[in-house]
C-alpha positions in Angstrom: 0.0 -0.1 0.1 1.4 3.4 -1.0 1.6 5.9 1.9 -0.1 9.3 1.3 2.5 12.1 2.0 1.7 13.9 5.3 2.7 17.6 5.4 3.5 19.6 8.4 0.4 20.7 10.3 -1.1 21.1 13.8 -4.2 21.9 15.5 -4.8 23.7 18.9 -7.4 21.6 20.2 -7.7 18.1 21.9 -9.7 16.3 20.7 -8.9 17.7 17.2 -10.9 18.0 14.0 -10.9 15.5 11.2 -12.3 17.8 8.5 -9.1 20.1 9.1 -6.6 17.4 8.2 -4.5 17.0 5.2 -4.7 14.5 3.7 -8.0 13.4 4.9 -8.0 10.0 7.0 -9.1 7.1 5.0 -12.0 5.6 6.9 -13.9 3.8 4.0 -14.6 0.1 4.2 -13.1 -1.9 1.4 -15.4 -4.8 1.1 -19.2 -5.4 0.6 -21.1 -6.1 3.8 -22.4 -9.6 4.5 -24.6 -8.8 7.4 -22.2 -9.8 10.2 -24.0 -7.3 12.6 -27.4 -7.6 11.3 -30.0 -6.6 14.1 -27.2 -5.4 16.5 -26.9 -1.9 18.2 -23.6 -0.5 18.8 -22.5 2.4 20.9 -18.9 3.7 19.9 -17.3 6.4 21.9 -15.2 8.8 20.1 -17.0 7.7 17.0 -17.1 11.1 15.5 -13.7 10.8 13.8 -10.6 8.7 13.3 -10.8 5.1 14.3 -14.3 5.6 15.7 -15.6 6.9 12.3 -14.0 4.0 10.6 -15.6 1.6 13.0 -19.1 3.4 12.7 -19.0 3.1 9.0 -17.9 -0.6 9.0 -20.4 -1.6 11.6 -23.2 0.3 9.6 -22.2 -1.7 6.4 -22.5 -5.0 8.2 -26.0 -4.1 9.5 -25.5 -2.4 12.8 -27.5 0.6 14.1 -24.9 3.0 15.6 -25.0 5.5 18.3 -22.0 7.8 18.4 -20.6 9.5 21.6 -18.3 12.4 21.3 -17.0 15.4 23.3 -18.0 18.4 21.2 -16.7 17.9 17.6 -20.1 18.6 16.0 -19.0 19.0 12.5 -17.1 15.6 12.4 -20.1 14.0 14.2 -22.6 15.2 11.6 -20.2 13.9 8.8 -19.9 10.5 10.4 -23.8 10.3 11.0 -24.2 11.0 7.2 -21.5 8.3 6.3 -23.7 5.7 8.5 -27.0 6.6 7.1 -25.4 6.4 3.5 -24.7 2.7 4.4 -28.3 2.3 5.0 -28.4 2.4 8.7 -29.4 4.6 11.5 -27.3 6.8 13.7 -27.8 8.7 17.0 -25.5 11.5 18.0 -24.6 12.0 21.7 -22.3 15.0 22.8 -20.9 15.2 26.2 -18.0 14.5 28.5 -18.1 10.8 29.2 -15.6 11.3 32.2 -18.8 12.5 34.1 -20.7 9.5 35.2 -24.0 11.1 34.4 -23.2 11.7 31.0 -21.8 8.2 30.5 -25.1 6.7 32.0 -27.1 9.0 29.8 -25.2 7.9 26.6 -26.1 4.4 27.4 -29.7 5.1 28.2 -30.3 7.4 25.1 -28.9 4.4 22.9 -31.3 2.0 24.4 -34.2 4.4 24.3 -33.6 5.0 20.6 -32.8 1.5 19.3 -34.4 -0.6 22.0 -31.3 -2.7 22.8 -27.5 -2.6 23.3 -25.3 -5.3 21.9 -21.9 -4.0 21.3 -19.9 -1.3 23.3 -16.8 0.3 21.8 -14.8 2.3 24.4 -12.6 4.3 22.1 -12.9 8.0 22.9 -9.7 9.5 24.3 -7.5 12.3 24.5 -3.5 12.6 24.2 -1.0 15.2 24.4 2.9 15.3 24.8 4.2 15.5 28.3 7.9 14.9 28.3 8.4 17.3 31.2 6.3 15.1 33.5 7.6 16.8 36.9 5.8 20.0 35.7 2.6 18.4 34.4 -0.4 19.9 36.2 -2.9 17.9 38.3 -5.6 19.3 36.1 -4.0 17.7 33.0 -3.6 14.4 34.7 -7.1 14.2 36.0 -8.4 15.4 32.5 -6.6 12.5 30.8 -7.8 9.9 33.4 -11.3 11.1 33.1 -11.2 10.8 29.4 -9.3 7.7 28.9 -9.9 5.6 32.0 -13.1 6.8 34.0 -15.3 7.2 30.9 -14.6 3.5 29.9 -15.4 2.4 33.4 -18.6 4.5 33.5 -19.9 3.5 30.1 -19.2 -0.1 31.0 -21.0 0.1 34.3 -24.2 1.5 32.6 -24.2 -0.8 29.7 -24.1 -3.8 31.9 -27.8 -3.8 32.6 -28.4 -3.8 29.1 -26.0 -6.5 27.7 -27.0 -10.1 27.4 -25.3 -13.3 26.5 -23.5 -12.9 23.2 -22.7 -9.1 23.7 -19.3 -7.5 22.9 -17.2 -5.0 24.7 -14.2 -3.7 22.8 -11.8 -1.2 24.3 -9.1 0.8 22.5 -5.7 0.6 24.0 -2.3 1.4 22.3 1.1 0.1 21.3 2.4 2.5 24.0 0.8 0.4 26.8 3.3 -2.4 25.7 6.3 -0.5 24.9 6.0 2.6 26.8 6.5 6.2 25.4 8.7 8.8 27.2 6.8 11.6 25.4 3.4 10.3 26.2 3.7 9.3 29.7 0.2 10.2 31.0 -1.4 8.7 27.9 0.6 5.5 28.1 -0.5 5.0 31.6 -4.1 5.4 30.6 -3.7 3.0 27.7 -2.2 0.5 30.2 -5.3 1.0 32.4 -7.6 0.2 29.6 -5.6 -3.0 28.7 -5.9 -4.1 32.4 -9.5 -3.2 32.4 -10.1 -5.4 29.4 -8.5 -8.4 30.9 -10.3 -8.0 34.3 -13.7 -7.4 32.6 -13.1 -10.4 30.4 -12.7 -12.8 33.4 -15.6 -11.0 35.3 -18.1 -11.5 32.4 -17.1 -14.6 30.7 -19.6 -16.8 32.6 -22.4 -14.5 31.3 -21.3 -15.1 27.7 -20.1 -11.5 27.3 -16.6 -11.1 25.7 -14.3 -8.3 26.4 -11.2 -7.6 24.0 -9.0 -4.9 23.0 -7.3 -3.2 20.0 -4.0 -1.7 20.5 -3.2 0.5 17.6 0.1 1.9 16.5 0.8 5.1 14.6 -2.6 5.7 12.7 -3.5 8.9 10.8 -6.3 10.4 13.1 -7.1 13.8 14.5 -4.8 12.7 17.6 -1.9 13.4 15.6 -2.1 17.1 14.5 -3.8 17.6 17.9 -0.8 16.4 19.7 2.4 16.9 17.9 4.4 20.1 16.6 3.7 20.8 12.9 7.2 19.8 12.0 7.0 16.5 13.7 3.8 15.5 11.8 5.4 15.6 8.6 6.2 12.0 7.7 4.4 10.7 10.5 4.5 6.8 11.0 7.7 6.4 9.1 9.5 4.9 12.1 7.6 1.5 12.1 8.8 -1.5 10.1 6.1 -1.0 7.3 7.4 2.6 6.9 4.1 4.4 7.1 1.2 5.4 9.1 -1.8 3.2 9.2 -5.3 4.4 8.2 -8.4 4.1 10.2 -10.1 1.7 7.9 -7.1 -0.8 8.6 -7.9 -0.7 12.3 -11.7 -0.9 11.9 -11.5 -4.6 10.7 -10.2 -5.7 14.2 -13.2 -4.1 15.9 -15.5 -6.0 13.4 -13.7 -9.2 14.1 -14.2 -9.0 17.7 -17.8 -7.6 17.4 -19.0 -10.3 15.3 -19.3 -14.0 15.5 -16.0 -14.5 13.9 -14.6 -13.5 17.4 -16.7 -15.7 19.5 -13.8 -17.7 20.9 -11.9 -14.6 21.9 -12.0 -12.8 25.2 -9.2 -10.9 27.2 -7.3 -10.7 23.9 -5.5 -7.9 22.1 -5.2 -7.3 18.4 -2.1 -5.1 17.3 -2.6 -3.1 13.9 0.7 -1.4 14.3 2.7 -1.7 11.1 4.7 -4.5 12.4 6.0 -3.4 15.7 6.5 -6.8 17.7 5.5 -6.1 21.3 4.3 -8.7 24.0 0.7 -9.8 23.8 
């Protein structure tokens, strides 16, 4: 696969905006749907852009109705809603900070009220920033990251459990950084380690109920995280450090979520997939 050229660019917000990125991330599913998720309802946090958008598009193509929870990126969220509807499905948009328990509970309840059920939870929404100078990192920033990347996953899952039955799926986003560490993304790495541990603990907790819990650990993927985190000059050529020599695209990651969400992944729980361009890490 030829890697698109990534020029210098940055944004001054986190989460950042997909509609401002150059080139646009590639979220489009590559194959016709075969009904792997017919009759299912999925709640995808951080579903407005990046990996979340690609997952929403793929799930919709495979027959799922989709609820998208996001912080405040309205334009991106509306674009993703249109994408889901063009795939012939239905989409509910739910803005709000899921690091606040009331908002997380409301996101789940709104999904069930709209679609009548909940079968798949994708805990994917997150924030990231550079924090090489860890000693000076503010308490506010640490708590913000923990709220977005850890507490939100726990709160959404807590609320969802009352609605999930045998055969349901929970899929959490972690990161290659949870396995290899990253000295420039210390707080982010800690939170992704937490989402990995949460996955394994919940998998054991729910296995007797027939609910699987798995994780996806992306490497360098061209999403709004990148211009929202890195200085413009460091964005240029992003992803060139991995063995494949390029950044991944969101559609290349979404297929891992579909595997875990569908009957293809029925014998997997507590496991992690690694779409990371060839970086070998412990499983």
